[in-house]
C-alpha positions in Angstrom: 7.1 1.7 2.4 6.9 0.0 -1.0 5.6 -3.5 -1.9 4.8 -5.5 -5.0 1.5 -7.4 -5.1 2.2 -11.1 -5.5 -0.6 -11.7 -8.0 -1.2 -8.5 -10.0 2.4 -7.2 -10.0 1.1 -3.7 -9.0 3.5 -1.6 -7.0 2.0 -0.1 -3.8 4.0 2.7 -2.2 3.3 5.3 0.5 3.7 9.0 -0.4 4.8 12.0 1.8 1.2 13.3 1.8 -0.3 10.2 3.4 -1.7 8.7 0.2 -0.8 5.4 -1.5 0.4 5.4 -5.1 -0.4 2.3 -7.1 1.4 1.6 -10.3 1.1 -1.1 -13.0 4.6 -1.7 -14.4 3.1 -3.6 -17.3 1.1 -0.7 -18.7 2.6 2.3 -17.0 -0.8 3.3 -15.5 -0.9 4.6 -12.0 -3.4 6.0 -9.4 -3.4 7.8 -6.1 -5.6 6.5 -3.3 -6.4 7.5 0.3 -5.4 5.1 3.1 -9.0 3.8 3.1 -8.7 3.0 -0.6 -10.7 5.9 -2.1 -9.5 6.9 -5.5 -8.0 10.4 -5.6 -6.5 10.8 -9.1 -4.8 9.0 -12.0 -5.8 6.6 -14.7 -5.6 3.5 -12.5 -8.9 3.8 -10.6 -9.0 0.4 -8.8 -6.5 -1.6 -6.7 -6.5 -4.1 -3.8 -8.0 -2.3 -0.8 -6.2 -4.6 1.6 -2.8 -3.7 0.2 -3.7 0.0 0.2 -4.7 -0.2 3.9 -1.6 -2.1 4.7 0.7 0.4 3.0 -1.2 3.6 4.0 -2.5 2.5 7.4 -1.0 2.6 10.8 0.9 -0.4 12.1 0.2 -1.6 15.6 3.0 -1.1 18.1 5.3 -4.1 18.1 4.1 -5.4 14.7 6.3 -5.9 11.7 5.4 -4.6 8.2 3.6 -7.9 7.5 1.6 -7.8 10.7 3.4 -10.4 12.8 4.3 -9.4 16.3 7.9 -9.5 17.2 8.9 -11.1 20.5 10.8 -8.9 22.9 13.4 -10.5 25.0 13.9 -9.0 28.4 
């Protein structure tokens, strides 16, 4: 999953090793974080922990990527 933060412009994307990569397209800086927003590596050492959790966390069954539950028609 890959999303752009509406205010900061940072790009948040999940990685194959269950981390979240956060990149600042303005400066080229980036950082790697755990799904619970702990910094792992990189020169970008801070980011929105809610976005990191959303990108790196598990989504509830039936929820869309934005957290709204879809209605199932029988």
